[in-house]
N, C-alpha and C positions, 0 to 999 in steps of 0.2 A: 597704313591706309593708302591704297592705290588711287581711289577715286575721291574727288573733292565734291561734297554734296552741295547742291545749289538749286534754287527755284528760278526758272527763267521766265521773263515777261516776253511772251511772243505775240502780244496783241498787235494786230496790223502788220505783222512781219511775214514775209513770204517763206513758206516751208514746202518742200517737195517730198512726196511719198512715192517710192518705186514699188509697184505691185498693186494688184487690185482684188486680193482675196480677203478672207475673213480677218486675218491678222492685220492687214493694211486698214481695214475698216475700223478696227479697234483703235489704231494709232490716229486715224483721221478724226474720229469722234472726240478723242481727248484734245487734239489740237484745236478743233473748232470750238470746244468748250472754253479753251484758253484764249480764243479770239484770233488765232492765226489765220493767214490767207493761204489756203492749201491748194496745191496742184498735185494731181495723181497721174503718174505715167504708167500705163498698163494697156495691153491690147484689149483686155476684157475687165469688167467690173462686176463684183458680186452685187446682189440686189440692193443692199443698203447703200453702197457707194454709188450705184447707178441712180438711185433715187436722189441722193445728194447732188449729183451732177445735173440731173434733170431740173432740179429746183434752183440751180445756180449757187449752191452752197460751196461747191468746189469747182476748180477747173480740171478738165480731163484731157490728157493728151493720149489718144488711142493708138499706142504703138509700144513696142518694147523699149527699154532704156537704151540710150546711145550716148557716147561721150559728148559732153557739152550740156547735158540736161541739168546740171547743178548750177549753171551760170545764173546769177541774180538771186539765189536763195541763201538764207542764213543757216538753215538746218536741212538735213536730208535723212529720211528713214527708208531702209530697204527691207521689204517683206516679200521676197520672191522664192525662198527655199532653193536658191541657186547660188552656191558658193562663189562661182566665177563672177557673177554679177556683183556680189558683195565686195569682192576684191577690186573690181573695176570702179565701183562707186567710191569706195574708200580711197583709192588712189586719186581719183579726180577731186575728191574732197580735200585731200592734202595739198594738191596743186592749187586749188582755188581758195583755200582757207575756209571751207565749209565743213562744219562738224557733221559727222555721219554716225548714225546708229543702224547697225545691221542686226536684225532680230536673231537672237540665239547664236550670235557669232562674235564674241568679244574681241577676237583678234582683229576684226575689221570695224571696230567701234572706237570713236573718239569719246563717247559717253554711253552709259547704259541706263536703261529705264528701271526705276524702282517699282516695287509693289506699292500701291497707293490705298490709303484709307481716308475717306472724306466724311466729315460730319459738319454740314453747313459750311462755314468759312474755315473750318479746321482741316488741314491737310497734313497727313503723316506719310512720309516716304520711307520705305524699308528696302535696304539693299544688302545682299550677301557678297558684294564684289564680283558678281558673276559666277560664284562658286556653286550656288544651288538655288535656282529659281523656285524649285518646289518648296524649299525651306522659307523663302521670302513670302510665298503665297500662304504658307501655314501661319507665319507670324502675322500676316495681314488679317487672316481670319480671326486670330486670337484678339488682335487689337480692335477689330470691328465689334467683337462681342463685348469687350471691356469698355469701349467708348460709347456710352449711351447718348441719347439726344440731349441730356442735361448739359453735356459739355459744349455743344454748339450754342445752347441757350446761355450758358455762362459767358461765352465770348460776346454775345449780343449785349447782355446786361453790363459786362465790364466796359464795352465800348461806350455805352450810354452814360455810365458813371464817369468815365474819363472825360467825355465831352462836357458833362455837367460841372465837374470840378475845374476844368480848364476855363470855362466861361466865368468862373469866380476867381480865377487867378491862383488856384490852389494846385500845387504840385506835390504828389505823394511819392515817397521813395519806393524802389522796387521791393524791398523786404516787406514793407507794409502791404503792398499788393499781394505778395505771396501768402502772407498770413490771412488776408481777407478772402482770398479765393479758396475757401476751405470746404470741408465736408458739410458744414451747416448750410452754406450757400447752395451746394449741390442738392442737399436734401429738399430744400424749399423748391428748387426747380423740378426735381423729380415728382413732387406733389402738385405741380402745376401752379404754384404760387409765385408767379413771375414778378409781379409788382412788389410783393413782400421781399423777394430776393433782392431786387434792386435797392429797396430802402435799407435792407440789412447791410448790403455791401457799402452803400454810401455812408451809413452810420459808422461802420467799422473803420472805413478809411478816414473819415473826419476825426474820429476818436484818436486814431494813430497820429494824424497830422497835428492835433492839439496837444499831444503828449498825455492823453488821459489814460 
């Protein structure tokens, strides 16, 4: 395994995106959703980015990349379709200790971006190690089909059950949780019976805790 999978907390952290096209817009949207402070370096912005800049959601530096643009940032994304820019940014990143992602250019990346599946607070990241982005997208589509809304509801119910048990000083072992988060629970959630699902989960966990 060449890449080490990790989820980064970028809330409030400065991130720079080099490029102002559609691909850059996709990167910026994801970064904003994660709470990053985004600066875009590009002579021109596509309409979505221009709107974000107009409303103060991002900072825009209206010129091409130049050495020194990575200073003060923790991450950098390059989305320009210019291999020479990719190399320059990657080199500056190594000098400054800033991690760089160059879109579709693994040789100039310190990290690669996975295909993402989101259901509520559930996030699944899929990577092929840069070997086949198309295969990663295909796997993402399959997982989106398999992961119904009941799984995000299960997460909500599980969090509520955990808080309820903790308030009573009850700790349930991981194996008991695995058995309780079962198909019966999912079926109740698929049927829209959320409260019953929560009661079922609590009853199952308490039964396991008591050794019943």
